[in-house]
C-alpha positions in Angstrom: 112.0 146.5 106.3 108.4 145.5 106.9 108.9 145.3 110.6 110.5 148.8 110.7 107.5 150.1 108.8 105.1 148.5 111.3 107.1 149.9 114.3 107.1 153.3 112.8 103.4 153.2 112.1 102.7 152.0 115.6 104.8 154.9 117.0 102.9 157.4 114.8 99.6 156.0 115.9 100.6 156.3 119.6 101.8 159.9 119.0 98.5 160.8 117.4 96.6 159.1 120.3 98.6 161.2 122.8 97.9 164.4 120.9 94.2 163.5 120.9 94.4 162.9 124.7 96.1 166.3 125.1 93.3 167.9 123.2 90.7 166.2 125.3 92.3 167.4 128.5 92.7 171.0 127.2 89.1 171.2 126.1 87.2 169.2 128.6 89.3 169.8 131.7 90.9 173.2 130.8 88.0 175.0 129.3 85.0 173.2 130.8 86.8 172.9 134.2 85.6 169.3 134.6 87.5 167.0 136.9 88.6 163.6 135.6 90.8 161.0 137.2 93.8 159.9 135.2 92.5 156.3 135.1 89.3 157.6 133.4 91.3 159.6 130.9 93.6 156.7 130.2 90.9 154.1 129.7 88.2 156.2 128.1 90.3 158.4 125.9 93.8 157.0 125.3 93.0 153.2 125.2 89.7 153.7 123.4 91.5 155.8 120.7 94.2 153.1 120.4 91.5 150.5 119.8 89.8 152.7 117.2 93.1 153.0 115.3 93.1 149.3 114.8 96.5 148.4 116.4 97.1 144.7 116.6 95.8 143.1 119.8 99.4 142.5 121.1 100.1 146.2 120.7 96.9 147.2 122.5 98.0 144.9 125.4 101.3 146.8 125.6 99.3 150.1 125.9 97.1 148.7 128.6 100.2 147.8 130.8 101.1 149.6 134.0 104.4 150.6 132.3 102.6 152.4 129.5 100.2 154.1 132.0 103.2 155.5 133.8 104.8 156.7 130.5 101.6 158.5 129.4 101.1 160.1 132.8 104.7 161.2 132.9 104.3 162.8 129.5 101.1 164.5 130.6 102.8 165.9 133.7 105.7 167.2 131.6 103.4 168.7 129.0 101.2 170.5 131.5 104.1 171.4 133.9 102.6 170.8 137.2 98.9 171.4 136.3 98.4 167.7 136.5 98.5 165.9 139.8 101.7 164.1 140.2 100.2 160.8 141.1 102.1 158.4 138.8 103.9 156.8 141.8 100.5 155.4 142.8 99.7 153.6 139.4 
C-alpha cells in the first residue's frame, strides 16, 4: 500500500514537471521566439524541477537516464505535433 502511494506520488510529480516544461516551452519559445536545444530544456527545466520537488535520489537518477530523455522528447513531439525538431534518435 505504501509503495503504491509512493509510485502514484512520483507519477504525479513527473506529470506536474512535464506540464511545467510545456508551459516553459509555450511561453519562452512560443511567445518570446527564443531558440533552445532539447538538452538545455531537459537539464535546466525538467530535471531542475524534478529536483525541486524532492524526489528521492534514485528516482532523480531514473529521470536523468537516456531512456527518460527519449520519453520526454517523444511526449513533447506528440504534444506540439511537429513544431519540435524530431531529434530524439540522436539522444
